[in-house]
N, C-alpha and C positions, 0 to 999 in steps of 0.2 A: 564562517557560515552562520546565518541567523539561527535563532532558537526555534525549535519545534514546539508548537503548542499541543500538548498531548491531551487526549480525552481522558476522563476519569476511568474509562473502561480499559485503557492500555495497561498492560502488565509486563514490566521489564523481564520478569522471570519466565515469560512465555515467548521470548524472542526466537527460540528455536523450536517452538511447539505451537504452530497455528491451530492445530486441532483443539487445543485447550480452550480457545474462545468458543468453539461449538459446544464442547462438553460442559462449559460453564453457563451456556445459554446467552453469551454476550453477542454472538452472531448466529442468526437462524439458518437452518438448512436451506441451501440454495440462494443465500443472500450474502451481502457484503456489509461491512461496517468500517467507517473511517475511524482511525485511531489517532491520527496526528495531522496537523496542518503546518506547512512551512511557507513563509512569505518573505521574499527579498525584493522590496520595491526598487532598489537600485538596479537590480538585474531584470526587473519585470517578470520575476519568476514566482509561481505559486505551485505548491505540490501537496498532494494528499497521500498519506500512508494509511494502510488499513489491512483488513483481513477479509478474505473472500472464501466462501464455501461454494463449490461448484458441483452440482448433481447433473450429470449428462442425461439422465432419464427425464429430467424436467423438459429437455429439448428434443426428446425422442432419439437420442444418440446413445450408442453403447459405450460402456466404460464405467470405471469405479468413481464414486464421489471422492473429492479431495478438497483440502483446505490449504490455501497459500496466502502469503502476504502480497499486497500490491502497492505500487507506486504510480501515481498519475501526475504528469508534469504539464504545466501550462506556462507558456512564454508569451508575454504581452497579450494575454487573453485568448491565445490560440492553443489548442491541444497539441502537445508534442508527442506524448506517448502514454500508454497504459501497459505496464508490465507486471508480471507476477514473479515471486521469489519464494524459495523454500524457507528462508529465514529473514527476520527483520534486519539483521546485520547486513545481508546482501542488498536489501532494499535501501537501507541508509547509505551504503557504499555507492550505489548507483546514483542516489540523489547528490551526494557529495561530488562524485565524478562529473555529473552534469553541471552543477553549480560552479565548478572551478575550471570547466573546459571552454574551449573556443567554439564548441558546437552551438552554444546559446546565442551567438552573434548572427 
């Protein structure tokens, strides 16, 4: 797997604590922030890893605000998926699974 280019904002110690990014002011309420970029030209694969704060009230929907990590995948310039995960480890595992699977063909 190619190397991930991490943003200076990314904190390894917060891989199980997405709320830490909101508490530290690294991601604003109701917003998202990219934390890493992965590119594998041989596969035509680009991915972004980040943290997202979602406030349902912003959209007039009931529910509690929450913070999660996200993974967005692009294959040959086309969007494949955008998923959220409770931990960065789960997002990284999903990236690895996609990059090594036959689904990308």
